[in-house]
N, C-alpha and C positions, 0 to 999 in steps of 0.2 A: 504494500500500500504506500501511496505517496500523499504528502500534504500539499494543499493548495489554499491560497487566500482568495476570498471573494471580496472585492471592493465594490460597494454599492454606490452608484452615482445617480443623482437625480436633480431635477430642477426644484429648488426649494419653493418657488412661487406656485408650482403645481400642487404641492402638498398643502400650502396655505389656502389655496382656493377651494379645497374640498369641503363639502358639507360635513357636519358631524356624523351623519349616516354613512357617507362615503368613507370617512376615516375609520369608522367601526368595521365596515366591510373589508377594507384594506388590511387592517390589523388582524382580522380573523383569517384572511388568506395567508398572511405572513406566519401566523401561529401554526396553521395547518401545514404549510410548506416546511417550516423548521421541525415540526413534529415528525413529518415524513422522513426528513434527513436523519433525525435522531433514531427513529425506529429501524431504519435501514442500516444503521451503524456507520453512516458517513459523516455525521456531525462530530467534529472534534472540539470546537470552541465557538460559542455563539457570538463572542465579541460584544461590542457595545455600540449604541448609536452615538454619533459624533455631533457636537454642537457646530453651528455654522460660524462661530467666532473662533479666534485663535491668533497666534502670531507665527511668523516665519522668520527663522534665523538663517541668513544666507551669506555664503562666500567667506573669503579670507578676512574681510573686514568685520564679519559677524554682524552685519546689518540686520536690524529687527524691523519688520514691517507688519502691518495688520494682515491677517490672513484668514483662511488659508489661500484662497484664490479669488480675490476681490473682483478681478476683471472678467471672470467667467460666470455664466448663469448656473452651471451645474457644479455640484460639490460632492465630495465623498461623504455620504450619509452615514455609513457604518461599514463594518467588516465582519467576516466569519471565516473560520478555518474548517475545511472539510478534508477527509481522508478518502481517497479513491484509488482504483487500480491504475489510472492514468489520466492524462489531460483530457482526453476525449470524454471519459466518464464524468469528470468534473464539469466540463462544459455542458454535457447533457443534463446534469442535475441543476445547473444554473438556469437552464431554459424554463424551469418551473417557478422561478422567482417572481413574486408579485410586482416588483419594481418595474418589470418590463411592461406591465399593463398601463403604466403612466409615462411611457416613453423614456424610462430610466435605463440604466445599463448595469451589468455585472461584469467587472473586470476579473478574469480568472488568471491567477499567477502562481506558478510553482515556486517553492522555496529553493534557493540555490543550495546545491549539495556541496559541502566543504570537505 
């Protein structure tokens, strides 16, 4: 088995524009999807949701700016670690993620083997 990180990206404005009922439905879909990953033995770490605020420390000068990506509309909403046979299986499991229904994305990345 290999470990992969899912980075969930979405447009924060899309989430803010949802009605309370739509939010409830979306949260239910997330819970069902995560429960399925857990039952199949693929869920390794649920991770945490990330705030839209933060700071970025960059370069040799260690410049600190507001972040994380003020100039883009989508941001990393959260992350999860899954364990699968290979990248193809990790991608296939990511296709079930509810964030895709609101035009978000799931970035699937393997951990570098050292």
